[in-house]
Structures are given as structure tokens and as C-alpha cells.
PQR file with spaces between the fields and no chain letter, atoms N, CA, C, O and H, PARSE charges and radii, in Angstrom:
ATOM       1  N    MET     1      86.132   78.494 -232.513 -0.4000 1.5000
ATOM       2  CA   MET     1      87.434   78.995 -232.943 -0.0000 2.0000
ATOM       3  C    MET     1      87.587   80.434 -232.446  0.5500 1.7000
ATOM       4  O    MET     1      86.654   81.231 -232.540 -0.5500 1.4000
ATOM       5  N    GLU     2      88.755   80.756 -231.922 -0.4000 1.5000
ATOM       6  CA   GLU     2      89.029   82.107 -231.465 -0.0000 2.0000
ATOM       7  C    GLU     2      89.170   83.038 -232.658  0.5500 1.7000
ATOM       8  O    GLU     2      89.464   82.596 -233.769 -0.5500 1.4000
ATOM       9  H    GLU     2      89.513   80.108 -231.845  0.4000 1.0000
ATOM      10  N    ALA     3      88.958   84.337 -232.423 -0.4000 1.5000
ATOM      11  CA   ALA     3      89.101   85.325 -233.491 -0.0000 2.0000
ATOM      12  C    ALA     3      90.542   85.389 -233.991  0.5500 1.7000
ATOM      13  O    ALA     3      90.790   85.780 -235.132 -0.5500 1.4000
ATOM      14  H    ALA     3      88.719   84.696 -231.520  0.4000 1.0000
ATOM      15  N    SER     4      91.505   85.001 -233.124 -0.4000 1.5000
ATOM      16  CA   SER     4      92.910   85.117 -233.503 -0.0000 2.0000
ATOM      17  C    SER     4      93.420   83.906 -234.281  0.5500 1.7000
ATOM      18  O    SER     4      94.587   83.876 -234.671 -0.5500 1.4000
ATOM      19  H    SER     4      91.303   84.683 -232.197  0.4000 1.0000
ATOM      20  N    GLN     5      92.584   82.931 -234.509 -0.4000 1.5000
ATOM      21  CA   GLN     5      93.015   81.738 -235.238 -0.0000 2.0000
ATOM      22  C    GLN     5      92.468   81.764 -236.661  0.5500 1.7000
ATOM      23  O    GLN     5      91.316   82.126 -236.901 -0.5500 1.4000
ATOM      24  H    GLN     5      91.636   82.956 -234.193  0.4000 1.0000
ATOM      25  N    LEU     6      93.326   81.371 -237.592 -0.4000 1.5000
ATOM      26  CA   LEU     6      92.895   81.284 -238.981 -0.0000 2.0000
ATOM      27  C    LEU     6      92.418   79.871 -239.277  0.5500 1.7000
ATOM      28  O    LEU     6      92.969   78.898 -238.762 -0.5500 1.4000
ATOM      29  H    LEU     6      94.262   81.077 -237.397  0.4000 1.0000
ATOM      30  N    ALA     7      91.395   79.766 -240.108 -0.4000 1.5000
ATOM      31  CA   ALA     7      90.954   78.457 -240.575 -0.0000 2.0000
ATOM      32  C    ALA     7      92.039   77.874 -241.475  0.5500 1.7000
ATOM      33  O    ALA     7      92.844   78.608 -242.047 -0.5500 1.4000
ATOM      34  H    ALA     7      90.947   80.556 -240.526  0.4000 1.0000
ATOM      35  N    LYS     8      92.050   76.546 -241.595 -0.4000 1.5000
ATOM      36  CA   LYS     8      93.075   75.892 -242.401 -0.0000 2.0000
ATOM      37  C    LYS     8      93.084   76.417 -243.831  0.5500 1.7000
ATOM      38  O    LYS     8      94.158   76.619 -244.398 -0.5500 1.4000
ATOM      39  H    LYS     8      91.396   75.949 -241.130  0.4000 1.0000
ATOM      40  N    SER     9      91.929   76.640 -244.423 -0.4000 1.5000
ATOM      41  CA   SER     9      91.863   77.140 -245.802 -0.0000 2.0000
ATOM      42  C    SER     9      92.437   78.549 -245.906  0.5500 1.7000
ATOM      43  O    SER     9      93.041   78.899 -246.920 -0.5500 1.4000
ATOM      44  H    SER     9      91.057   76.476 -243.962  0.4000 1.0000
ATOM      45  N    GLU    10      92.251   79.368 -244.853 -0.4000 1.5000
ATOM      46  CA   GLU    10      92.818   80.714 -244.863 -0.0000 2.0000
ATOM      47  C    GLU    10      94.348   80.655 -244.795  0.5500 1.7000
ATOM      48  O    GLU    10      95.031   81.409 -245.488 -0.5500 1.4000
ATOM      49  H    GLU    10      91.761   79.084 -244.029  0.4000 1.0000
ATOM      50  N    TRP    11      94.886   79.754 -243.955 -0.4000 1.5000
ATOM      51  CA   TRP    11      96.347   79.573 -243.880 -0.0000 2.0000
ATOM      52  C    TRP    11      96.893   79.119 -245.220  0.5500 1.7000
ATOM      53  O    TRP    11      97.946   79.587 -245.655 -0.5500 1.4000
ATOM      54  H    TRP    11      94.331   79.141 -243.392  0.4000 1.0000
ATOM      55  N    GLU    12      96.187   78.211 -245.879 -0.4000 1.5000
ATOM      56  CA   GLU    12      96.636   77.712 -247.183 -0.0000 2.0000
ATOM      57  C    GLU    12      96.691   78.846 -248.194  0.5500 1.7000
ATOM      58  O    GLU    12      97.619   78.907 -249.000 -0.5500 1.4000
ATOM      59  H    GLU    12      95.332   77.831 -245.526  0.4000 1.0000
ATOM      60  N    ASP    13      95.714   79.744 -248.165 -0.4000 1.5000
ATOM      61  CA   ASP    13      95.709   80.905 -249.065 -0.0000 2.0000
ATOM      62  C    ASP    13      96.913   81.806 -248.797  0.5500 1.7000
ATOM      63  O    ASP    13      97.580   82.252 -249.731 -0.5500 1.4000
ATOM      64  H    ASP    13      94.961   79.694 -247.510  0.4000 1.0000
ATOM      65  N    VAL    14      97.189   82.073 -247.509 -0.4000 1.5000
ATOM      66  CA   VAL    14      98.324   82.917 -247.142 -0.0000 2.0000
ATOM      67  C    VAL    14      99.619   82.279 -247.638  0.5500 1.7000
ATOM      68  O    VAL    14     100.450   82.951 -248.248 -0.5500 1.4000
ATOM      69  H    VAL    14      96.647   81.710 -246.750  0.4000 1.0000
ATOM      70  N    VAL    15      99.791   80.990 -247.378 -0.4000 1.5000
ATOM      71  CA   VAL    15     101.017   80.289 -247.783 -0.0000 2.0000
ATOM      72  C    VAL    15     101.166   80.275 -249.299  0.5500 1.7000
ATOM      73  O    VAL    15     102.271   80.458 -249.809 -0.5500 1.4000
ATOM      74  H    VAL    15      99.116   80.444 -246.882  0.4000 1.0000
ATOM      75  N    THR    16     100.083   80.064 -250.020 -0.4000 1.5000
ATOM      76  CA   THR    16     100.118   80.060 -251.484 -0.0000 2.0000
ATOM      77  C    THR    16     100.584   81.414 -252.021  0.5500 1.7000
ATOM      78  O    THR    16     101.441   81.472 -252.902 -0.5500 1.4000
ATOM      79  H    THR    16      99.185   79.916 -249.606  0.4000 1.0000
ATOM      80  N    HIS    17     100.024   82.490 -251.494 -0.4000 1.5000
ATOM      81  CA   HIS    17     100.429   83.833 -251.937 -0.0000 2.0000
ATOM      82  C    HIS    17     101.896   84.098 -251.591  0.5500 1.7000
ATOM      83  O    HIS    17     102.635   84.651 -252.405 -0.5500 1.4000
ATOM      84  H    HIS    17      99.328   82.443 -250.778  0.4000 1.0000
ATOM      85  N    LEU    18     102.316   83.706 -250.388 -0.4000 1.5000
ATOM      86  CA   LEU    18     103.710   83.906 -249.983 -0.0000 2.0000
ATOM      87  C    LEU    18     104.668   83.150 -250.897  0.5500 1.7000
ATOM      88  O    LEU    18     105.698   83.692 -251.298 -0.5500 1.4000
ATOM      89  H    LEU    18     101.716   83.257 -249.726  0.4000 1.0000
ATOM      90  N    GLU    19     104.337   81.905 -251.228 -0.4000 1.5000
ATOM      91  CA   GLU    19     105.192   81.103 -252.115 -0.0000 2.0000
ATOM      92  C    GLU    19     105.340   81.773 -253.471  0.5500 1.7000
ATOM      93  O    GLU    19     106.446   81.843 -254.008 -0.5500 1.4000
ATOM      94  H    GLU    19     103.500   81.465 -250.901  0.4000 1.0000
ATOM      95  N    ARG    20     104.240   82.267 -254.032 -0.4000 1.5000
ATOM      96  CA   ARG    20     104.296   82.947 -255.336 -0.0000 2.0000
ATOM      97  C    ARG    20     105.168   84.188 -255.274  0.5500 1.7000
ATOM      98  O    ARG    20     105.984   84.434 -256.163 -0.5500 1.4000
ATOM      99  H    ARG    20     103.342   82.210 -253.596  0.4000 1.0000
ATOM     100  N    MET    21     104.989   84.965 -254.219 -0.4000 1.5000
ATOM     101  CA   MET    21     105.770   86.188 -254.074 -0.0000 2.0000
ATOM     102  C    MET    21     107.254   85.880 -253.886  0.5500 1.7000
ATOM     103  O    MET    21     108.108   86.541 -254.476 -0.5500 1.4000
ATOM     104  H    MET    21     104.326   84.766 -253.497  0.4000 1.0000
ATOM     105  N    LEU    22     107.554   84.887 -253.075 -0.4000 1.5000
ATOM     106  CA   LEU    22     108.952   84.529 -252.832 -0.0000 2.0000
ATOM     107  C    LEU    22     109.640   84.026 -254.097  0.5500 1.7000
ATOM     108  O    LEU    22     110.838   84.246 -254.273 -0.5500 1.4000
ATOM     109  H    LEU    22     106.860   84.350 -252.596  0.4000 1.0000
ATOM     110  N    GLN    23     108.909   83.361 -254.970 -0.4000 1.5000
ATOM     111  CA   GLN    23     109.484   82.860 -256.217 -0.0000 2.0000
ATOM     112  C    GLN    23     109.768   83.978 -257.202  0.5500 1.7000
ATOM     113  O    GLN    23     110.611   83.831 -258.087 -0.5500 1.4000
ATOM     114  H    GLN    23     107.935   83.182 -254.827  0.4000 1.0000
ATOM     115  N    SER    24     109.068   85.098 -257.054 -0.4000 1.5000
ATOM     116  CA   SER    24     109.194   86.165 -258.056 -0.0000 2.0000
ATOM     117  C    SER    24     110.030   87.353 -257.584  0.5500 1.7000
ATOM     118  O    SER    24     110.150   88.337 -258.314 -0.5500 1.4000
ATOM     119  H    SER    24     108.383   85.218 -256.335  0.4000 1.0000
ATOM     120  N    ILE    25     110.605   87.291 -256.398 -0.4000 1.5000
ATOM     121  CA   ILE    25     111.338   88.443 -255.877 -0.0000 2.0000
ATOM     122  C    ILE    25     112.828   88.100 -255.770  0.5500 1.7000
ATOM     123  O    ILE    25     113.191   87.009 -255.330 -0.5500 1.4000
ATOM     124  H    ILE    25     110.507   86.491 -255.805  0.4000 1.0000
ATOM     125  N    LYS    26     113.687   89.044 -256.178 -0.4000 1.5000
ATOM     126  CA   LYS    26     115.128   88.860 -256.045 -0.0000 2.0000
ATOM     127  C    LYS    26     115.675   89.679 -254.896  0.5500 1.7000
ATOM     128  O    LYS    26     116.446   89.169 -254.083 -0.5500 1.4000
ATOM     129  H    LYS    26     113.392   89.930 -256.535  0.4000 1.0000
ATOM     130  N    PHE    27     115.285   90.950 -254.817 -0.4000 1.5000
ATOM     131  CA   PHE    27     115.716   91.858 -253.764 -0.0000 2.0000
ATOM     132  C    PHE    27     114.492   92.584 -253.242  0.5500 1.7000
ATOM     133  O    PHE    27     113.692   93.084 -254.033 -0.5500 1.4000
ATOM     134  H    PHE    27     114.658   91.364 -255.477  0.4000 1.0000
ATOM     135  N    GLY    28     114.329   92.654 -251.944 -0.4000 1.5000
ATOM     136  CA   GLY    28     113.211   93.400 -251.390 -0.0000 2.0000
ATOM     137  C    GLY    28     112.689   92.763 -250.123  0.5500 1.7000
ATOM     138  O    GLY    28     113.413   92.074 -249.406 -0.5500 1.4000
ATOM     139  H    GLY    28     114.979   92.248 -251.301  0.4000 1.0000
ATOM     140  N    SER    29     111.415   93.007 -249.861 -0.4000 1.5000
ATOM     141  CA   SER    29     110.815   92.483 -248.637 -0.0000 2.0000
ATOM     142  C    SER    29     109.350   92.127 -248.877  0.5500 1.7000
ATOM     143  O    SER    29     108.696   92.648 -249.781 -0.5500 1.4000
ATOM     144  H    SER    29     110.827   93.567 -250.443  0.4000 1.0000
ATOM     145  N    ILE    30     108.864   91.223 -248.034 -0.4000 1.5000
ATOM     146  CA   ILE    30     107.454   90.844 -248.039 -0.0000 2.0000
ATOM     147  C    ILE    30     106.958   91.061 -246.612  0.5500 1.7000
ATOM     148  O    ILE    30     107.566   90.586 -245.653 -0.5500 1.4000
ATOM     149  H    ILE    30     109.394   90.801 -247.300  0.4000 1.0000
ATOM     150  N    THR    31     105.853   91.781 -246.488 -0.4000 1.5000
ATOM     151  CA   THR    31     105.320   92.135 -245.174 -0.0000 2.0000
ATOM     152  C    THR    31     103.911   91.584 -245.027  0.5500 1.7000
ATOM     153  O    THR    31     103.081   91.727 -245.925 -0.5500 1.4000
ATOM     154  H    THR    31     105.360   92.167 -247.267  0.4000 1.0000
ATOM     155  N    LEU    32     103.648   90.953 -243.892 -0.4000 1.5000
ATOM     156  CA   LEU    32     102.301   90.508 -243.568 -0.0000 2.0000
ATOM     157  C    LEU    32     101.673   91.550 -242.658  0.5500 1.7000
ATOM     158  O    LEU    32     102.277   91.968 -241.670 -0.5500 1.4000
ATOM     159  H    LEU    32     104.323   90.836 -243.163  0.4000 1.0000
ATOM     160  N    VAL    33     100.465   91.966 -242.993 -0.4000 1.5000
ATOM     161  CA   VAL    33      99.717   92.902 -242.147 -0.0000 2.0000
ATOM     162  C    VAL    33      98.659   92.079 -241.421  0.5500 1.7000
ATOM     163  O    VAL    33      97.839   91.406 -242.045 -0.5500 1.4000
ATOM     164  H    VAL    33      99.974   91.627 -243.795  0.4000 1.0000
ATOM     165  N    VAL    34      98.692   92.145 -240.094 -0.4000 1.5000
ATOM     166  CA   VAL    34      97.802   91.332 -239.265 -0.0000 2.0000
ATOM     167  C    VAL    34      96.871   92.242 -238.479  0.5500 1.7000
ATOM     168  O    VAL    34      97.292   93.252 -237.914 -0.5500 1.4000
ATOM     169  H    VAL    34      99.359   92.692 -239.587  0.4000 1.0000
ATOM     170  N    GLN    35      95.594   91.865 -238.454 -0.4000 1.5000
ATOM     171  CA   GLN    35      94.604   92.601 -237.674 -0.0000 2.0000
ATOM     172  C    GLN    35      93.719   91.594 -236.962  0.5500 1.7000
ATOM     173  O    GLN    35      93.174   90.689 -237.594 -0.5500 1.4000
ATOM     174  H    GLN    35      95.252   91.044 -238.912  0.4000 1.0000
ATOM     175  N    ASP    36      93.574   91.738 -235.678 -0.4000 1.5000
ATOM     176  CA   ASP    36      92.785   90.809 -234.860 -0.0000 2.0000
ATOM     177  C    ASP    36      93.233   89.363 -235.047  0.5500 1.7000
ATOM     178  O    ASP    36      92.415   88.442 -235.044 -0.5500 1.4000
ATOM     179  H    ASP    36      94.017   92.473 -235.164  0.4000 1.0000
ATOM     180  N    GLY    37      94.556   89.174 -235.211 -0.4000 1.5000
ATOM     181  CA   GLY    37      95.103   87.829 -235.321 -0.0000 2.0000
ATOM     182  C    GLY    37      94.946   87.197 -236.692  0.5500 1.7000
ATOM     183  O    GLY    37      95.258   86.018 -236.859 -0.5500 1.4000
ATOM     184  H    GLY    37      95.220   89.922 -235.213  0.4000 1.0000
ATOM     185  N    LYS    38      94.472   87.947 -237.675 -0.4000 1.5000
ATOM     186  CA   LYS    38      94.305   87.412 -239.023 -0.0000 2.0000
ATOM     187  C    LYS    38      95.142   88.216 -240.009  0.5500 1.7000
ATOM     188  O    LYS    38      95.266   89.435 -239.889 -0.5500 1.4000
ATOM     189  H    LYS    38      94.219   88.904 -237.539  0.4000 1.0000
ATOM     190  N    VAL    39      95.713   87.518 -240.983 -0.4000 1.5000
ATOM     191  CA   VAL    39      96.458   88.183 -242.046 -0.0000 2.0000
ATOM     192  C    VAL    39      95.427   88.826 -242.967  0.5500 1.7000
ATOM     193  O    VAL    39      94.593   88.149 -243.568 -0.5500 1.4000
ATOM     194  H    VAL    39      95.612   86.528 -241.081  0.4000 1.0000
ATOM     195  N    ILE    40      95.506   90.152 -243.060 -0.4000 1.5000
ATOM     196  CA   ILE    40      94.522   90.860 -243.895 -0.0000 2.0000
ATOM     197  C    ILE    40      95.145   91.416 -245.162  0.5500 1.7000
ATOM     198  O    ILE    40      94.437   91.816 -246.086 -0.5500 1.4000
ATOM     199  H    ILE    40      96.183   90.703 -242.572  0.4000 1.0000
ATOM     200  N    GLN    41      96.489   91.441 -245.205 -0.4000 1.5000
ATOM     201  CA   GLN    41      97.157   92.029 -246.369 -0.0000 2.0000
ATOM     202  C    GLN    41      98.574   91.501 -246.446  0.5500 1.7000
ATOM     203  O    GLN    41      99.224   91.277 -245.425 -0.5500 1.4000
ATOM     204  H    GLN    41      97.064   91.116 -244.454  0.4000 1.0000
ATOM     205  N    ILE    42      99.048   91.305 -247.671 -0.4000 1.5000
ATOM     206  CA   ILE    42     100.441   90.923 -247.914 -0.0000 2.0000
ATOM     207  C    ILE    42     101.017   91.954 -248.875  0.5500 1.7000
ATOM     208  O    ILE    42     100.467   92.196 -249.950 -0.5500 1.4000
ATOM     209  H    ILE    42      98.520   91.487 -248.501  0.4000 1.0000
ATOM     210  N    GLU    43     102.138   92.560 -248.469 -0.4000 1.5000
ATOM     211  CA   GLU    43     102.761   93.595 -249.290 -0.0000 2.0000
ATOM     212  C    GLU    43     104.127   93.108 -249.766  0.5500 1.7000
ATOM     213  O    GLU    43     104.872   92.481 -249.013 -0.5500 1.4000
ATOM     214  H    GLU    43     102.584   92.364 -247.596  0.4000 1.0000
ATOM     215  N    LYS    44     104.443   93.404 -251.027 -0.4000 1.5000
ATOM     216  CA   LYS    44     105.757   93.064 -251.575 -0.0000 2.0000
ATOM     217  C    LYS    44     106.416   94.341 -252.052  0.5500 1.7000
ATOM     218  O    LYS    44     105.871   95.058 -252.891 -0.5500 1.4000
ATOM     219  H    LYS    44     103.837   93.913 -251.639  0.4000 1.0000
ATOM     220  N    ASN    45     107.597   94.621 -251.512 -0.4000 1.5000
ATOM     221  CA   ASN    45     108.405   95.766 -251.937 -0.0000 2.0000
ATOM     222  C    ASN    45     109.634   95.207 -252.625  0.5500 1.7000
ATOM     223  O    ASN    45     110.467   94.554 -251.996 -0.5500 1.4000
ATOM     224  H    ASN    45     108.039   94.039 -250.830  0.4000 1.0000
ATOM     225  N    GLU    46     109.744   95.463 -253.910 -0.4000 1.5000
ATOM     226  CA   GLU    46     110.862   94.896 -254.676 -0.0000 2.0000
ATOM     227  C    GLU    46     111.857   95.988 -255.053  0.5500 1.7000
ATOM     228  O    GLU    46     111.474   97.079 -255.474 -0.5500 1.4000
ATOM     229  H    GLU    46     109.068   95.994 -254.421  0.4000 1.0000
ATOM     230  N    LYS    47     113.121   95.678 -254.896 -0.4000 1.5000
ATOM     231  CA   LYS    47     114.188   96.590 -255.263 -0.0000 2.0000
ATOM     232  C    LYS    47     114.722   96.170 -256.627  0.5500 1.7000
ATOM     233  O    LYS    47     114.887   94.981 -256.899 -0.5500 1.4000
ATOM     234  H    LYS    47     113.432   94.791 -254.553  0.4000 1.0000
ATOM     235  N    VAL    48     114.985   97.138 -257.466 -0.4000 1.5000
ATOM     236  CA   VAL    48     115.586   96.882 -258.769 -0.0000 2.0000
ATOM     237  C    VAL    48     116.963   97.528 -258.743  0.5500 1.7000
ATOM     238  O    VAL    48     117.082   98.741 -258.565 -0.5500 1.4000
ATOM     239  H    VAL    48     114.851   98.104 -257.245  0.4000 1.0000
ATOM     240  N    ARG    49     117.986   96.733 -258.917 -0.4000 1.5000
ATOM     241  CA   ARG    49     119.351   97.253 -258.875 -0.0000 2.0000
ATOM     242  C    ARG    49     119.857   97.429 -260.303  0.5500 1.7000
ATOM     243  O    ARG    49     119.878   96.486 -261.094 -0.5500 1.4000
ATOM     244  H    ARG    49     117.889   95.748 -259.061  0.4000 1.0000
ATOM     245  N    LEU    50     120.260   98.646 -260.608 -0.4000 1.5000
ATOM     246  CA   LEU    50     120.748   98.968 -261.930 -0.0000 2.0000
ATOM     247  C    LEU    50     122.274   98.856 -261.929  0.5500 1.7000
ATOM     248  O    LEU    50     122.939   99.279 -260.983 -0.5500 1.4000
ATOM     249  H    LEU    50     120.243   99.412 -259.965  0.4000 1.0000
ATOM     250  N    GLN    51     122.812   98.284 -262.993 -0.4000 1.5000
ATOM     251  CA   GLN    51     124.257   98.132 -263.129 -0.0000 2.0000
ATOM     252  C    GLN    51     124.859   99.459 -263.576  0.5500 1.7000
ATOM     253  O    GLN    51     124.310  100.145 -264.439 -0.5500 1.4000
ATOM     254  H    GLN    51     122.272   97.939 -263.762  0.4000 1.0000
ATOM     255  N    LYS    52     125.996   99.811 -262.979 -0.4000 1.5000
ATOM     256  CA   LYS    52     126.718  101.002 -263.436 -0.0000 2.0000
ATOM     257  C    LYS    52     127.416  100.674 -264.738  0.5500 1.7000
ATOM     258  O    LYS    52     127.905   99.559 -264.923 -0.5500 1.4000
ATOM     259  H    LYS    52     126.442   99.254 -262.279  0.4000 1.0000
ATOM     260  N    LYS    53     127.466  101.635 -265.638 -0.4000 1.5000
ATOM     261  CA   LYS    53     128.106  101.416 -266.946 -0.0000 2.0000
ATOM     262  C    LYS    53     129.561  101.801 -266.880  0.5500 1.7000
ATOM     263  O    LYS    53     130.274  101.690 -267.877 -0.5500 1.4000
ATOM     264  H    LYS    53     127.069  102.541 -265.488  0.4000 1.0000
């Protein structure tokens, strides 16, 4: 296997984390950090919008 390829179990972990994050976010972004072809970090930036009174 090349260094740039993820094992199936690693892909499943990435997808599982992404699904959880996507279900819990309303406004914001999710960023994958990749190093040597592997996802090493997933970041979630969530925006909270306050209603004007």
C-alpha cells in the first residue's frame, strides 16, 4: 500500500467522524487536514447566530 492511501478502516473512521460533525452543525465549516496523503485532523468551526431583539 502506498503512503498516500488510507486503509479501509481508516476511511471508515474518517467518514464516521464527518457524519457526526455534519449532524451537529448548523452554520460553519468542517476542514480535513491531510499530511502525506492521510487525514490527520478534522476541524469543526461552528458559527452561532444571535437574533436581534
